[in-house]
C-alpha positions as CSV (number, residue, x, y, z in Angstrom):
1,X,3.9,14.0,25.2
2,X,7.4,14.6,26.3
3,X,9.3,17.7,27.4
4,X,12.9,18.2,26.8
5,X,14.0,19.9,30.0
6,X,17.5,21.3,28.5
7,X,15.5,23.2,25.8
8,X,11.8,23.6,27.6
9,X,10.0,22.1,24.4
10,X,7.3,20.0,24.2
11,X,6.8,17.4,21.2
12,X,3.8,15.2,20.6
13,X,4.7,11.6,19.4
14,X,2.4,9.3,17.7
15,X,0.7,6.3,19.5
16,X,0.4,3.8,16.9
17,X,-3.1,2.6,18.2
18,X,-4.5,5.8,17.0
19,X,-3.1,6.0,13.7
20,X,-5.5,6.1,10.7
21,X,-5.0,3.0,8.5
22,X,-4.5,4.0,4.8
23,X,-4.7,1.8,1.7
24,X,-2.3,2.7,-1.3
25,X,-3.2,0.9,-4.5
26,X,-0.8,0.4,-7.2
27,X,-1.7,-1.5,-10.5
28,X,0.8,-3.3,-12.2
29,X,0.6,-5.3,-15.5
30,X,2.6,-8.4,-15.1
31,X,3.3,-10.8,-12.1
32,X,7.2,-10.2,-12.5
33,X,6.4,-6.7,-11.9
34,X,4.7,-7.4,-8.7
35,X,7.4,-9.8,-7.5
36,X,10.2,-7.1,-8.0
37,X,8.5,-4.6,-6.3
38,X,8.0,-7.3,-3.3
39,X,11.6,-8.0,-3.7
40,X,12.3,-4.1,-3.0
41,X,10.1,-4.1,-0.4
42,X,12.1,-6.8,1.2
43,X,15.4,-5.0,0.7
44,X,13.9,-2.0,2.6
45,X,12.4,-4.0,5.3
46,X,8.7,-3.1,5.0
47,X,6.6,-5.6,6.6
48,X,5.0,-7.9,3.8
49,X,2.0,-8.6,6.2
50,X,1.0,-5.0,5.3
51,X,0.8,-6.0,1.8
52,X,-2.1,-7.4,-0.4
53,X,-1.9,-8.7,-3.9
54,X,-4.9,-9.0,-6.2
55,X,-4.9,-11.1,-9.5
56,X,-4.9,-14.6,-10.6
57,X,-2.9,-17.2,-9.6
58,X,-0.7,-15.7,-7.0
59,X,2.1,-17.9,-6.0
60,X,2.9,-18.8,-2.4
61,X,6.4,-18.9,-2.8
62,X,9.1,-16.1,-2.0
63,X,8.9,-13.3,-2.5
64,X,5.1,-13.7,-1.9
65,X,5.1,-15.4,1.4
66,X,3.9,-13.5,3.9
67,X,1.5,-11.3,1.6
68,X,-2.2,-12.0,1.3
69,X,-3.4,-12.8,-1.9
70,X,-7.0,-12.5,-3.5
71,X,-8.6,-13.0,-6.7
72,X,-11.2,-10.6,-5.7
73,X,-11.0,-7.0,-5.0
74,X,-12.8,-5.5,-2.1
75,X,-13.0,-1.8,-2.6
76,X,-15.9,-1.1,0.2
77,X,-13.4,-2.3,3.1
78,X,-11.1,0.5,2.0
79,X,-13.4,3.2,1.2
80,X,-12.6,3.1,-2.2
81,X,-15.2,5.1,-4.5
82,X,-17.2,3.1,-7.0
83,X,-15.8,4.6,-10.3
84,X,-12.0,3.9,-9.4
85,X,-13.1,0.6,-7.7
86,X,-14.7,-0.6,-11.1
87,X,-11.6,0.5,-13.0
88,X,-9.4,-1.5,-10.5
89,X,-12.0,-4.6,-11.0
90,X,-11.7,-4.3,-14.9
91,X,-7.7,-4.3,-14.7
92,X,-7.8,-7.6,-12.4
93,X,-10.3,-9.2,-15.1
94,X,-8.0,-8.3,-18.0
95,X,-4.8,-10.3,-15.8
96,X,-3.3,-7.4,-14.0
97,X,-2.7,-7.2,-10.6
98,X,-3.0,-4.8,-7.6
99,X,-0.8,-4.3,-5.0
100,X,-2.5,-2.9,-2.1
101,X,-0.4,-1.6,1.1
102,X,-2.5,-1.0,4.5
103,X,-0.6,0.8,6.7
104,X,-0.4,3.8,9.3
105,X,0.8,7.2,8.3
106,X,4.5,6.1,9.3
107,X,4.6,2.8,7.6
108,X,3.0,4.3,4.6
109,X,5.6,7.0,4.3
110,X,8.1,4.2,4.1
111,X,6.3,2.3,1.6
112,X,5.5,5.3,-0.7
113,X,9.4,5.9,-0.4
114,X,10.0,2.3,-1.6
115,X,7.4,2.7,-4.3
116,X,9.3,5.7,-5.7
117,X,12.6,4.5,-5.4
118,X,11.3,1.3,-7.4
119,X,10.3,3.8,-10.1
120,X,6.6,3.6,-9.7
121,X,4.8,7.0,-10.0
122,X,1.3,5.6,-10.4
123,X,-0.5,5.3,-7.1
124,X,-3.4,6.5,-4.9
125,X,-3.8,6.6,-1.2
126,X,-7.2,6.2,0.3
127,X,-8.5,6.6,3.5
128,X,-12.1,7.3,5.2
129,X,-11.7,10.9,5.0
130,X,-9.6,11.6,1.5
131,X,-7.9,10.6,-1.3
132,X,-4.1,11.2,-1.8
133,X,-3.2,10.8,-5.6
134,X,-0.1,10.7,-7.6
135,X,-1.3,9.6,-10.7
136,X,-3.0,10.0,-13.7
137,X,-5.5,6.8,-13.4
């Protein structure tokens, strides 16, 4: 907590060690869509180590460098209910890709801004307590 002596006001600042990690899941049909989104994250200086890609044959060359890649989807680690988790697994089996952003509230706000600037309107945020959505999925 900090106090502004001129205005006699107090404000609470976030301490990152106590921030809740949230997971945003975006599904994209083609690797080229994933590549374009990663380039947008790079342009907006979003840390790529907070992004994971699930899908077949994810390259390890730029812009994918620094991004975790997997061919399997672990929904339990992100507190994703079974029904949407199965839909995500089915999309990966069909050759589509999942982009997963794992971040604190502040970083997640930046990530959502990048998604929206990139024209992506279909995403869901998962955390231990609740699910936030901007999706018809």
